[in-house]
C-alpha positions in Angstrom: -20.4 37.9 -39.4 -18.6 34.9 -38.2 -14.6 34.6 -39.0 -13.6 31.3 -40.6 -10.0 30.5 -40.8 -8.1 26.9 -41.3 -4.7 25.7 -39.9 -3.1 23.1 -42.0 -0.9 20.5 -39.6 2.0 19.4 -41.8 4.4 16.8 -40.9 6.8 14.1 -42.4 5.6 11.6 -39.2 2.0 11.5 -37.6 1.6 15.4 -36.6 0.3 15.1 -33.2 2.8 17.1 -31.6 1.5 20.1 -34.1 -2.3 19.3 -33.7 -1.9 19.8 -29.9 -0.1 22.8 -30.4 -2.8 23.9 -33.0 -5.7 23.1 -31.1 -4.5 24.6 -27.8 -4.1 28.2 -29.7 -7.5 28.3 -31.7 -9.5 27.4 -28.6 -8.6 30.6 -27.3 -10.6 32.2 -30.6 -14.5 31.3 -29.8 -15.3 34.2 -31.9 -13.9 32.2 -35.2 -14.5 29.0 -36.5 -11.1 27.4 -37.0 -11.2 24.0 -38.7 -8.0 21.9 -38.5 -6.7 19.7 -41.0 -3.9 16.9 -40.4 -1.7 15.7 -43.2 0.6 12.9 -42.0 3.6 11.2 -43.4 4.4 14.1 -46.0 8.1 13.0 -47.6 8.5 15.1 -50.4 8.4 18.5 -52.5 5.2 17.3 -54.3 3.2 17.2 -51.1 4.0 20.3 -49.6 3.0 22.1 -53.0 -0.2 20.2 -52.6 -1.0 21.5 -49.0 0.5 25.0 -49.8 -2.0 25.5 -53.3 -4.7 24.6 -51.1 -4.2 27.0 -48.1 -3.1 29.8 -50.9 -6.7 30.0 -51.9 -8.1 30.3 -48.3 -7.6 32.3 -44.9 -5.1 29.8 -43.5 -1.9 29.2 -41.6 0.1 26.3 -41.9 1.7 24.6 -38.6 4.6 22.1 -39.3 6.8 19.5 -37.8 9.4 18.5 -40.6 12.7 17.4 -39.0 14.2 17.3 -42.7 16.0 20.5 -43.3 15.8 20.6 -47.0 11.6 20.1 -47.1 11.4 22.3 -43.6 13.7 25.1 -45.7 11.4 24.5 -48.6 8.1 24.5 -47.2 9.1 27.9 -46.1 10.3 29.5 -48.9 7.2 28.2 -50.9 4.9 29.4 -48.1 6.4 33.0 -48.2 6.3 33.0 -52.5 2.5 32.7 -51.8 2.2 34.8 -49.2 1.0 32.2 -46.2 1.6 32.1 -42.7 3.8 29.4 -41.1 4.8 28.4 -37.7 7.7 25.9 -37.6 7.1 23.9 -34.3 10.0 21.8 -34.0 12.9 23.7 -35.7 13.6 26.3 -33.2 13.8 24.3 -30.4 16.1 21.4 -32.1 18.2 24.4 -33.4 18.4 25.7 -29.9 19.6 22.1 -28.5 21.7 21.6 -31.0 23.5 25.1 -30.4 23.3 24.8 -26.5 24.7 20.9 -26.4 27.3 21.1 -29.2 25.3 18.1 -30.7 24.1 17.2 -34.3 20.2 15.8 -34.0 19.4 12.5 -35.7 17.0 14.3 -37.7 14.5 10.8 -38.1 11.1 11.4 -38.3 8.4 9.7 -35.7 11.2 9.5 -33.1 8.6 10.3 -30.7 5.7 8.3 -31.7 8.2 5.4 -31.8 9.1 5.9 -28.1 5.3 6.2 -27.3 5.1 2.8 -28.9 7.8 1.1 -27.0 6.3 2.2 -23.7 2.7 1.2 -24.4 4.9 -2.2 -25.5 6.0 -2.3 -22.2 2.9 -1.8 -20.1 1.0 -4.2 -22.4 3.8 -6.5 -21.5 3.6 -5.8 -17.8 0.3 -6.3 -17.8 0.8 -9.3 -19.5 2.8 -10.8 -16.9 0.6 -10.0 -14.3 -2.5 -11.4 -15.8 -0.3 -14.7 -16.7 1.6 -15.3 -13.2 1.7 -18.7 -11.5 -0.1 -20.4 -14.0 -3.5 -18.7 -13.5 -4.5 -18.8 -16.9 -2.4 -21.4 -19.2 -4.5 -19.4 -22.5 -1.6 -17.2 -21.9 1.0 -19.8 -23.1 -0.3 -18.9 -26.9 0.4 -15.8 -26.8 3.6 -15.5 -24.9 7.0 -14.5 -25.9 8.6 -16.8 -23.1 7.3 -19.5 -21.0 9.0 -20.1 -17.8 8.6 -23.1 -15.7 9.7 -23.9 -12.1 9.3 -25.1 -8.8 7.7 -22.7 -6.0 10.4 -19.9 -5.5 12.7 -19.6 -8.3 11.7 -16.3 -9.0 9.2 -17.0 -11.8 7.4 -14.0 -11.2 9.9 -11.5 -10.9 11.8 -12.5 -13.7 8.9 -12.5 -15.6 8.3 -8.7 -14.6 12.1 -7.8 -15.5 11.6 -9.1 -18.8 8.3 -7.4 -19.6 10.4 -3.9 -19.1 12.2 -5.6 -22.2 8.7 -5.7 -24.1 8.5 -9.4 -24.0 5.4 -10.6 -22.9 6.2 -13.7 -20.0 3.6 -16.6 -18.8 5.1 -18.3 -15.9 3.9 -21.7 -14.9 4.4 -23.5 -11.1 5.8 -26.8 -11.4 3.7 -29.2 -8.4 4.1 -32.7 -8.7 0.0 -33.1 -7.7 -0.9 -30.7 -10.4 -0.8 -31.7 -14.2 1.4 -29.5 -16.4 -1.3 -27.4 -18.9 -1.2 -29.1 -22.1 -0.4 -25.8 -23.8 3.1 -25.8 -22.6 3.4 -29.3 -24.6 1.7 -27.7 -27.7 2.3 -23.7 -28.0 4.8 -23.6 -25.5 7.2 -25.9 -26.6 9.7 -24.0 -28.3 9.5 -21.3 -26.1 9.8 -22.8 -22.6 12.4 -22.2 -20.2 13.2 -24.0 -17.2 14.2 -22.6 -13.8 16.1 -24.9 -11.4 17.8 -23.8 -7.9 20.2 -25.9 -5.3 18.1 -27.6 -3.1 19.6 -26.4 0.2 19.2 -23.1 -1.0 15.4 -23.3 -1.7 15.1 -25.1 1.6 16.6 -21.9 3.2 14.8 -19.6 1.4 11.1 -21.6 1.8 11.9 -21.7 5.5 12.7 -17.6 5.6 9.2 -17.9 3.9 7.2 -19.8 6.0 9.0 -17.7 8.9 7.7 -14.2 7.1 4.3 -15.7 6.9 4.1 -16.4 10.7 4.3 -20.4 9.9 6.3 -23.1 11.4 9.5 -24.1 9.3 8.7 -27.6 10.0 5.5 -27.8 7.1 6.4 -30.2 4.2 6.7 -27.5 1.8 10.3 -26.8 3.3 11.5 -30.1 3.9 14.5 -31.5 2.0 12.3 -34.6 1.1 10.0 -32.5 -0.9 11.9 -30.1 -2.4 14.2 -33.4 -3.8 10.5 -34.5 -5.2 9.7 -31.3 -6.7 13.0 -30.7 -8.7 13.1 -34.5 -9.7 9.7 -33.3 -11.5 10.5 -30.5 -12.9 13.7 -31.9 -14.5 11.1 -34.7 -15.6 9.6 -31.7 -17.6 12.2 -30.1 -18.8 13.7 -32.9 -20.3 9.7 -34.4 -21.8 10.3 -30.6 -23.4 14.1 -30.5 -24.2 14.2 -27.1 -23.3 16.8 -25.0 -22.0 17.3 -24.8 -18.0 18.7 -22.1 -15.9 20.1 -22.2 -12.9 18.8 -19.0 -10.5 21.0 -20.3 -7.5 22.5 -17.1 -5.5 22.0 -15.0 -9.0 20.2 -11.9 -8.9 17.1 -11.6 -10.6 18.7 -9.1 -13.5 21.3 -11.7 -13.9 18.8 -14.5 -14.4 16.7 -12.1 -17.0 19.6 -11.8 -18.5 20.8 -15.4 -19.2 16.9 -16.0 -20.1 17.2 -12.9 -22.9 20.7 -14.8 -24.3 19.2 -18.1 -24.9 16.0 -16.5 -26.7 18.7 -14.4 -28.8 20.5 -17.1 -29.4 17.6 -19.2 -30.6 18.6 -22.5 -28.3 14.9 -23.5 -28.3 
C-alpha cells in the first residue's frame, strides 16, 4: 500500500520559498505520494485555524513562512495543541541574523517578492531601451516613460540604459535635418520628451574622434562645424515646437545627465 501524505504551505506572502523547500524534500520520498498545497497571503488567526483544521484530519505537516511574530507564534501553538508537525522556514534564519548582526528585522511580508519584481522590471526596461534605441521603432514612444531627443553623439543611448536601471522605459530618437521626426513624438511623446544638446566645438571634437576610431577621415561632413551648427539649430527648432525641457550634456558624465533627466521627470516639468 502506497504511503500518502500532504504538505500545507502557509505564508503571509506568496509562499514560493517554502514551496521550493517542500518540493525539494518531498522528491526524496519516491515511495510515497505526497501532495503539496500552498495557501498564500494568510494574514490572520482565522486563516491559520482553517488550514490547521484540515491538516489535523490528515497525515500532514505544515511548512510556513510567516514573518509576523504574533501570527507565527499562534500557528506554532495551535499546531502543537492539535498534534500537527510544523516547520518554520524563515523564523530561525531571521532570528540568527538578528542575534549575529544586532539589528531588528523589518518583518514586512513579501519583501523578497517585491525585490524580484524590481529585478524583472529593470530587465524589462533595459530590453525596452535596446529595442527602441536610435529611433528603430517609433511605436515604442507610446509605451515609453521618457523620450530622449538629440543629434548624434549626445549620449542618448547610454543615458537611456542608465535610466533603465531605474526601471524607466526610455525611447530615444535621433534628430537629423533630412529625416522627419516621427509623428508619434508630437502626439504620444509630447509630454514625456526631453531634449539633449551639446556645445558645438565639443561635439565636433567628439565626432572627429569617432571617425578616427572607425578608420575614417576627420574631414567628413558629419564632423564639420557647418554641419554641426545646422543639426543643433534643427534640434532646437524641434525642442521649441515640443516646448520640452532641454539638458546640456557638455562635459557631463552619463550619470550626471541621467540624474538631471530624473529630476525633470520627478519635478513634473513637462
